[in-house]
N, CA, C and O of each residue as an XYZ file, in Angstrom:
644
protein
N      69.429     68.128    250.502
C      70.308     67.022    249.817
C      69.264     65.853    249.353
O      68.256     65.521    249.977
N      69.652     65.394    248.323
C      68.782     64.288    247.824
C      69.724     62.917    247.989
O      70.220     62.391    246.993
N      69.875     62.516    249.002
C      70.660     61.204    249.165
C      69.727     60.148    249.366
O      68.991     60.164    250.352
N      69.687     59.211    248.507
C      68.617     58.052    248.491
C      69.305     56.741    249.143
O      70.494     56.638    249.444
N      68.340     55.806    249.290
C      68.800     54.574    249.840
C      70.034     54.064    249.237
O      70.880     53.563    249.979
N      70.238     54.136    247.936
C      71.460     53.531    247.140
C      72.681     54.108    247.901
O      73.510     53.345    248.397
N      72.792     55.446    247.994
C      73.924     56.009    248.637
C      74.134     55.774    250.037
O      75.274     55.621    250.475
N      73.047     55.730    250.820
C      73.126     55.299    252.395
C      73.632     53.682    252.519
O      74.478     53.324    253.338
N      72.962     52.769    251.557
C      73.335     51.492    251.749
C      74.792     51.339    251.103
O      75.514     50.504    251.648
N      75.258     51.960    250.134
C      76.536     51.744    249.800
C      77.560     52.308    250.810
O      78.666     51.766    250.807
N      77.366     53.217    251.584
C      78.186     53.738    252.696
C      78.100     52.677    253.857
O      79.105     52.327    254.476
N      76.901     52.210    254.102
C      76.785     51.163    255.362
C      77.587     50.064    255.006
O      78.370     49.569    255.817
N      77.434     49.575    253.676
C      77.954     48.363    253.282
C      79.469     48.374    253.187
O      80.035     47.316    253.458
N      80.242     49.476    252.821
C      81.490     49.683    252.718
C      82.122     49.917    254.160
O      83.297     49.603    254.348
N      81.463     50.386    255.032
C      81.788     50.675    256.344
C      81.775     49.003    257.104
O      82.673     48.630    257.859
N      80.767     48.282    256.781
C      80.747     46.935    257.261
C      81.966     46.223    256.773
O      82.643     45.528    257.530
N      82.259     46.402    255.450
C      83.090     45.654    254.790
C      84.653     46.120    255.430
O      85.550     45.295    255.605
N      84.774     47.407    255.699
C      86.026     47.848    256.069
C      86.288     47.378    257.598
O      87.430     47.233    258.034
N      85.183     47.167    258.329
C      85.361     46.738    259.657
C      85.725     45.257    259.609
O      86.743     44.851    260.171
N      84.994     44.536    259.017
C      85.098     42.984    259.047
C      86.064     42.428    258.105
O      86.410     41.252    258.222
N      86.516     43.156    257.202
C      87.679     42.567    256.284
C      89.050     42.700    256.885
O      90.007     42.169    256.321
N      89.187     43.323    257.905
C      90.519     43.483    258.512
C      91.324     42.158    258.788
O      92.551     42.091    258.857
N      90.471     41.151    258.930
C      91.041     39.818    259.050
C      90.924     38.711    258.046
O      91.713     37.767    258.017
N      89.830     38.868    257.157
C      89.707     38.023    256.251
C      88.591     38.651    255.247
O      87.870     39.578    255.617
N      88.508     38.109    254.024
C      87.498     38.727    253.053
C      85.889     38.315    253.553
O      85.567     37.259    254.099
N      85.081     39.344    253.238
C      83.763     39.241    253.696
C      82.854     39.049    252.643
O      82.864     39.830    251.691
N      81.950     37.963    252.704
C      81.042     37.733    251.571
C      79.753     38.895    251.864
O      79.466     39.488    252.904
N      79.185     38.941    250.627
C      77.996     39.793    250.661
C      77.092     39.327    251.339
O      76.428     40.211    251.881
N      76.652     37.950    251.627
C      75.761     37.346    252.422
C      75.873     37.894    253.728
O      74.857     38.345    254.257
N      77.175     37.927    254.440
C      77.430     38.327    255.747
C      76.922     39.806    255.882
O      76.190     40.173    256.802
N      77.363     40.589    254.915
C      76.973     42.111    254.961
C      75.513     42.242    254.874
O      74.884     43.075    255.526
N      74.992     41.415    254.069
C      73.250     41.617    253.792
C      72.667     41.091    255.227
O      71.625     41.536    255.710
N      73.357     40.231    255.756
C      72.556     39.688    257.053
C      72.746     40.748    258.142
O      71.806     41.128    258.840
N      74.025     41.221    258.264
C      74.315     42.179    259.503
C      73.564     43.634    259.200
O      73.202     44.410    260.084
N      73.430     43.812    257.984
C      72.880     45.197    257.715
C      71.440     45.201    257.119
O      70.933     46.231    256.675
N      70.905     44.177    257.130
C      69.501     43.940    256.531
C      69.220     44.702    255.197
O      68.307     45.516    255.055
N      70.144     44.325    254.209
C      70.248     44.917    252.845
C      69.986     43.692    252.050
O      70.561     42.642    252.341
N      69.279     43.756    251.215
C      69.030     42.898    250.093
C      70.279     42.324    249.350
O      70.971     43.163    248.772
N      70.644     41.105    249.284
C      71.964     40.544    248.573
C      71.880     40.944    247.231
O      72.958     41.259    246.728
N      70.803     41.022    246.462
C      70.894     41.304    245.008
C      71.219     42.743    244.949
O      72.046     43.163    244.141
N      70.604     43.502    245.767
C      70.899     45.078    245.703
C      72.390     45.243    246.119
O      73.033     46.132    245.561
N      72.962     44.502    247.004
C      74.302     44.472    247.353
C      75.169     44.175    246.154
O      76.136     44.869    245.839
N      74.790     43.172    245.549
C      75.549     42.701    244.260
C      75.764     43.807    243.458
O      76.901     44.119    243.106
N      74.608     44.536    243.083
C      74.671     45.707    242.037
C      75.510     46.822    242.680
O      76.274     47.486    241.980
N      75.393     47.026    243.910
C      76.285     48.240    244.472
C      77.694     47.813    244.409
O      78.530     48.666    244.110
N      78.073     46.576    244.657
C      79.637     46.220    244.662
C      80.052     45.958    243.404
O      81.271     45.900    243.242
N      79.233     45.756    242.318
C      79.645     45.779    240.997
C      80.230     47.230    240.437
O      81.205     47.391    239.703
N      79.423     48.154    240.951
C      79.715     49.633    240.694
C      80.961     49.849    241.566
O      81.922     50.311    240.951
N      81.135     49.609    242.860
C      82.172     49.916    243.626
C      83.556     49.251    243.270
O      84.629     49.822    243.468
N      83.424     47.890    242.682
C      84.632     46.989    242.054
C      84.947     48.060    240.816
O      86.041     48.625    240.819
N      84.188     48.278    239.984
C      84.548     49.039    238.759
C      85.098     50.357    239.188
O      85.755     50.908    238.306
N      84.999     51.007    240.319
C      85.441     52.250    240.679
C      86.643     51.943    241.476
O      87.273     52.911    241.902
N      87.063     50.763    241.747
C      88.460     50.441    242.251
C      88.505     50.641    243.635
O      89.495     51.109    244.198
N      87.351     50.267    244.280
C      87.155     50.421    245.712
C      87.342     49.306    246.466
O      87.914     49.335    247.555
N      86.769     48.033    245.815
C      86.683     46.839    246.373
C      87.433     45.797    245.419
O      87.611     46.100    244.239
N      87.834     44.680    245.880
C      88.247     43.546    245.097
C      87.609     42.270    245.554
O      87.297     42.107    246.733
N      87.420     41.403    244.667
C      86.747     40.071    245.002
C      87.870     39.167    245.223
O      88.916     39.333    244.596
N      87.711     38.086    246.190
C      88.730     37.090    246.484
C      87.849     35.645    246.078
O      86.797     35.270    246.596
N      88.450     35.129    245.241
C      87.598     33.765    244.867
C      87.945     32.711    245.757
O      88.859     32.813    246.575
N      87.127     31.550    245.594
C      87.360     30.408    246.338
C      86.855     30.284    247.729
O      86.179     31.195    248.208
N      87.153     29.170    248.435
C      86.557     28.952    249.742
C      87.280     30.121    250.589
O      88.405     30.564    250.359
N      86.506     30.482    251.496
C      87.086     31.787    252.445
C      87.112     33.003    251.432
O      87.745     33.999    251.780
N      86.505     32.998    250.266
C      86.655     34.288    249.571
C      85.446     35.180    250.030
O      84.665     34.872    250.931
N      85.405     36.299    249.299
C      84.609     37.402    249.595
C      84.998     38.711    248.890
O      85.355     38.772    247.713
N      84.897     39.692    249.685
C      85.367     40.959    249.216
C      86.302     41.561    250.335
O      86.115     41.275    251.518
N      87.419     42.490    249.884
C      88.064     43.301    250.710
C      88.130     44.505    250.060
O      87.791     44.593    248.880
N      88.595     45.604    250.798
C      88.686     46.836    250.266
C      90.073     46.820    249.228
O      91.003     46.062    249.504
N      90.123     47.568    248.214
C      91.118     47.445    247.369
C      92.260     48.382    247.638
O      93.315     48.289    247.011
N      92.044     49.324    248.610
C      92.966     50.063    249.172
C      92.880     50.403    250.673
O      91.966     49.882    251.314
N      93.662     51.148    251.234
C      93.560     51.560    252.682
C      92.230     52.166    252.904
O      91.752     52.843    251.994
N      91.595     52.009    253.975
C      90.195     52.732    254.358
C      90.507     54.132    254.463
O      89.694     54.940    254.016
N      91.711     54.577    255.061
C      92.067     55.954    255.018
C      91.896     56.737    253.522
O      91.713     57.944    253.363
N      91.999     55.785    252.562
C      92.199     56.295    251.133
C      90.765     56.274    250.433
O      90.672     56.555    249.238
N      89.658     55.938    251.191
C      88.329     55.881    250.430
C      87.452     56.741    251.239
O      87.031     56.348    252.327
N      87.142     57.960    250.732
C      86.167     58.863    251.295
C      84.742     58.613    251.068
O      84.430     57.847    250.157
N      83.900     59.130    251.741
C      82.402     58.706    251.756
C      81.749     59.378    250.301
O      80.834     58.838    249.678
N      82.385     60.614    249.914
C      81.825     61.285    248.725
C      81.942     60.234    247.481
O      81.061     59.929    246.677
N      83.233     59.788    247.557
C      83.652     59.059    246.459
C      82.707     57.616    246.492
O      82.327     57.188    245.403
N      82.381     56.970    247.575
C      81.413     55.817    247.748
C      80.216     56.233    247.043
O      79.696     55.513    246.191
N      79.793     57.297    247.348
C      78.329     57.761    246.915
C      78.300     58.069    245.468
O      77.353     57.709    244.769
N      79.365     58.761    244.974
C      79.469     58.891    243.468
C      79.758     57.682    242.773
O      79.371     57.607    241.607
N      80.406     56.662    243.310
C      80.701     55.373    242.695
C      79.276     54.771    242.277
O      79.119     54.277    241.161
N      78.381     54.825    243.100
C      77.069     54.109    242.790
C      76.018     54.958    242.149
O      74.805     54.762    242.222
N      76.682     56.010    241.455
C      75.832     57.002    240.720
C      74.906     57.620    241.515
O      73.721     57.574    241.186
N      75.263     58.210    242.541
C      74.288     58.953    243.514
C      74.932     60.334    243.402
O      76.129     60.460    243.660
N      74.200     61.350    243.034
C      74.807     62.625    243.006
C      74.401     63.257    244.426
O      73.308     63.121    244.977
N      75.580     64.023    244.934
C      75.246     64.843    246.144
C      74.908     66.196    245.656
O      75.735     67.042    245.316
N      73.637     66.327    245.650
C      72.999     67.458    245.005
C      71.779     67.914    245.790
O      71.016     67.044    246.210
N      71.532     69.157    246.020
C      70.632     69.781    246.708
C      69.842     70.568    245.702
O      68.869     71.161    246.167
N      70.057     70.684    244.471
C      69.244     71.514    243.694
C      68.015     70.717    242.960
O      68.125     69.507    242.760
N      67.153     71.245    242.670
C      65.858     70.834    242.022
C      66.114     70.325    240.568
O      65.436     69.399    240.122
N      67.076     70.919    239.838
C      67.494     70.768    238.504
C      68.585     69.612    238.353
O      68.741     69.098    237.246
N      69.289     69.226    239.371
C      70.253     68.425    239.391
C      71.505     69.127    238.776
O      72.249     68.533    237.995
N      71.693     70.361    239.150
C      72.773     71.250    238.847
C      72.946     71.652    237.557
O      73.966     72.195    237.131
N      71.738     71.335    236.781
C      71.866     71.775    235.320
C      71.595     73.105    234.914
O      71.768     73.499    233.761
N      71.091     73.936    236.030
C      70.686     75.343    235.833
C      69.533     75.511    235.036
O      69.451     76.555    234.390
N      68.570     74.625    234.958
C      67.457     74.758    234.198
C      66.068     74.612    235.068
O      65.030     74.102    234.647
N      66.246     75.081    236.160
C      65.146     74.781    237.164
C      63.874     75.734    236.981
O      62.804     75.560    237.565
N      64.118     76.637    236.196
C      62.859     77.657    236.068
C      62.947     78.036    234.593
O      63.870     78.734    234.173
N      61.907     77.534    233.761
C      61.934     77.943    232.275
C      63.266     77.641    231.653
O      63.744     78.494    230.906
N      63.922     76.525    231.875
C      65.369     76.377    231.267
C      66.396     77.409    231.635
O      67.411     77.616    230.971
N      66.024     78.123    232.875
C      67.089     79.005    233.429
C      67.233     78.825    234.864
O      66.317     78.308    235.502
N      68.414     79.248    235.481
C      68.620     79.077    236.885
C      67.332     79.856    237.652
O      66.912     80.977    237.364
N      66.875     79.057    238.589
C      65.792     79.882    239.537
C      66.355     80.655    240.704
O      67.542     80.542    241.011
N      65.613     81.353    241.286
C      66.051     82.318    242.093
C      67.176     82.005    243.246
O      68.064     82.758    243.646
N      66.836     80.525    243.703
C      67.712     80.114    244.771
C      68.652     79.031    244.284
O      69.144     78.218    245.066
N      68.902     79.030    242.941
C      69.832     78.065    242.477
C      71.165     78.076    243.033
O      71.664     77.046    243.486
N      71.855     79.346    243.020
C      73.179     79.405    243.612
C      73.162     79.166    245.023
O      74.215     78.775    245.529
N      72.074     79.343    245.810
C      72.188     78.857    247.371
C      72.163     77.325    247.409
O      72.846     76.703    248.222
N      71.232     76.633    246.370
C      71.303     75.241    246.677
C      72.710     74.731    246.044
O      73.284     73.797    246.603
N      73.190     75.242    245.059
C      74.590     74.696    244.577
C      75.546     74.770    245.495
O      76.416     73.904    245.589
N      75.469     75.991    246.398
C      76.485     76.214    247.315
C      76.347     75.032    248.366
O      77.333     74.368    248.684
N      75.227     74.823    248.833
C      74.816     73.782    249.864
C      75.537     72.431    249.351
O      76.316     71.748    250.016
N      75.084     72.174    247.937
C      75.559     70.825    247.412
C      77.107     70.810    247.426
O      77.684     69.728    247.533
N      77.792     71.950    247.323
C      79.425     71.994    247.352
C      79.814     71.724    248.836
O      80.718     70.926    249.085
N      79.176     72.346    249.777
C      79.504     72.213    251.103
C      79.444     70.709    251.580
O      80.335     70.160    252.228
N      78.331     70.154    251.189
C      78.054     68.679    251.529
C      79.099     67.770    250.867
O      79.729     66.945    251.528
N      79.250     67.920    249.698
C      80.143     67.230    249.100
C      81.668     67.497    249.600
O      82.414     66.522    249.696
N      82.053     68.544    249.858
C      83.367     68.852    250.612
C      83.380     68.057    251.977
O      84.324     67.323    252.271
N      82.439     68.215    252.678
C      82.239     67.503    254.048
C      82.520     66.096    253.869
O      83.372     65.532    254.555
N      81.801     65.464    252.923
C      81.964     64.005    252.778
C      83.172     63.756    252.297
O      83.729     62.761    252.762
N      83.812     64.459    251.391
C      85.158     64.176    250.936
C      86.248     64.181    252.003
O      87.316     63.580    251.885
N      85.858     64.959    253.124
C      86.946     65.043    254.199
C      86.904     63.949    255.203
O      87.679     63.853    256.155
N      85.824     63.038    254.884
C      85.780     61.864    255.843
C      86.004     60.566    255.111
O      85.384     60.259    254.093
N      86.970     59.788    255.714
C      87.209     58.515    255.112
C      86.537     57.448    255.819
O      85.934     57.651    256.872
N      86.632     56.255    255.236
C      86.207     55.000    255.858
C      87.078     54.830    257.152
O      86.552     54.681    258.255
N      88.410     54.859    256.969
C      89.427     54.724    258.206
C      88.981     55.732    259.354
O      89.037     55.335    260.518
N      88.576     56.916    259.095
C      88.295     57.835    260.101
C      86.990     57.293    260.867
O      86.863     57.375    262.088
N      86.067     56.747    260.032
C      84.886     56.157    260.797
C      85.189     55.073    261.586
O      84.583     54.912    262.645
N      86.202     54.160    261.155
C      86.403     53.059    261.873
C      87.312     53.230    263.154
O      87.597     52.318    263.929
N      87.762     54.679    263.260
C      88.313     55.109    264.532
C      87.324     55.382    265.485
O      87.691     55.462    266.657
N      86.131     55.544    265.209
C      85.085     56.169    266.227
C      84.517     54.983    266.940
O      84.109     53.963    266.385
N      84.532     55.228    268.288
C      84.102     54.278    269.200
C      82.865     53.684    269.075
O      82.654     52.494    269.310
N      81.793     54.725    268.598
C      80.563     54.059    268.405
C      80.425     53.359    267.216
O      79.551     52.493    267.236
N      81.088     53.505    266.120
C      81.102     52.758    265.067
C      81.465     51.263    265.419
O      80.789     50.315    265.020
N      82.556     51.141    266.177
C      83.180     49.689    266.581
C      82.145     49.185    267.567
O      82.033     47.963    267.476
N      81.491     49.632    268.321
C      80.468     49.237    269.317
C      79.319     48.731    268.446
O      78.966     47.563    268.612
N      78.658     49.535    267.478
C      77.722     48.976    266.683
C      78.088     47.817    265.754
O      77.251     46.933    265.572
N      79.208     47.766    265.191
C      79.693     46.606    264.353
C      79.695     45.504    265.260
O      78.926     44.588    264.966
N      80.425     45.372    266.359
C      80.469     44.390    267.207
C      79.095     43.970    267.675
O      78.839     42.770    267.568
N      78.100     44.829    268.215
C      76.907     44.308    268.484
C      76.173     43.695    267.287
O      75.561     42.636    267.433
N      76.212     44.277    266.202
C      75.460     43.518    264.869
C      76.075     42.199    264.644
O      75.342     41.269    264.308
N      77.345     42.015    264.793
C      78.193     40.623    264.492
C      77.483     39.709    265.667
O      76.972     38.621    265.404
N      77.506     40.188    266.789
C      77.167     39.255    268.049
C      75.735     38.833    267.845
O      75.450     37.656    268.064
N      74.683     39.790    267.393
C      73.367     39.538    266.967
C      73.243     38.496    266.063
O      72.668     37.466    266.417
N      73.780     38.632    264.746
C      73.883     37.654    263.844
C      74.354     36.337    264.410
O      73.661     35.335    264.237
N      75.380     36.284    265.010
C      75.851     35.003    265.521
C      74.873     34.432    266.511
O      74.817     33.209    266.638
N      74.088     35.232    267.231
C      73.115     34.524    268.159
C      72.032     34.020    267.197
O      71.656     32.856    267.338
N      71.543     34.711    266.320
C      70.353     34.092    265.463
C      70.792     32.922    264.780
O      69.973     32.003    264.735
N      72.016     32.729    264.180
C      72.617     31.655    263.428
C      72.702     30.430    264.525
O      72.495     29.281    264.133
N      72.980     30.668    265.771
C      73.150     29.709    266.837
C      71.758     29.215    267.200
O      71.600     28.040    267.530
N      70.833     29.999    267.153
C      69.313     29.687    267.625
C      68.774     28.742    266.338
O      68.004     27.791    266.473
N      69.251     29.131    265.270
C      68.620     28.433    263.939
C      69.116     27.030    263.785
O      68.453     26.141    263.250
N      70.327     26.875    264.287
C      71.099     25.486    264.367
C      70.920     24.702    265.568
O      71.430     23.583    265.632
N      70.213     25.200    266.575
C      69.897     24.228    267.639
C      69.107     23.036    267.326
O      68.182     23.184    266.528
N      69.309     21.952    267.795
C      68.282     20.949    267.573
C      67.012     21.096    268.297
O      67.010     21.441    269.479
N      65.820     20.826    267.581
C      64.590     21.094    268.072
C      64.412     19.994    269.365
O      64.744     18.813    269.266
N      63.882     20.543    270.476
C      63.499     19.650    271.604
C      62.076     19.159    271.387
O      61.144     19.894    271.061
N      61.986     17.710    271.620
C      60.710     17.153    271.339
C      59.931     17.297    272.877
O      60.562     17.002    273.892
N      58.737     17.700    272.939
C      58.043     17.749    274.180
C      57.656     16.290    274.560
O      57.187     15.601    273.654
N      57.789     15.776    275.718
C      57.156     14.594    276.161
C      55.792     14.563    276.388
O      55.254     13.526    276.775
């Protein structure tokens, strides 16, 4: 399967958003900090996810992003596809032109694998991931770590006598 950083980051960012936007909108800066993803990269991903109707922006003070529908109604395959990331195991991108403009010997095998992966990811929603203990533990740990870093950065410097 050829899942690049774009698809992985999109899923990670959406899961972070689903976890943290349960009480208030979440800024991309917050997601970028917690997940160590470039802010400009997140802006590109969220523009595509907004266009796909998965997220909505909230303007003004306290603004940010929220999911545009329930987390159980957003599946992982749709997130990956929203950022133009194909779930494809073939060498030809599913075009059947992998060997002299014809299907190769193993084309059907890799197409079958792609369909299995796509079906698997379609069955998993953000809501289901939020119900996993490990996801909650990691999300809480990441949030605590960021808070500690911010606290350390804002401490007044002590002068040595």
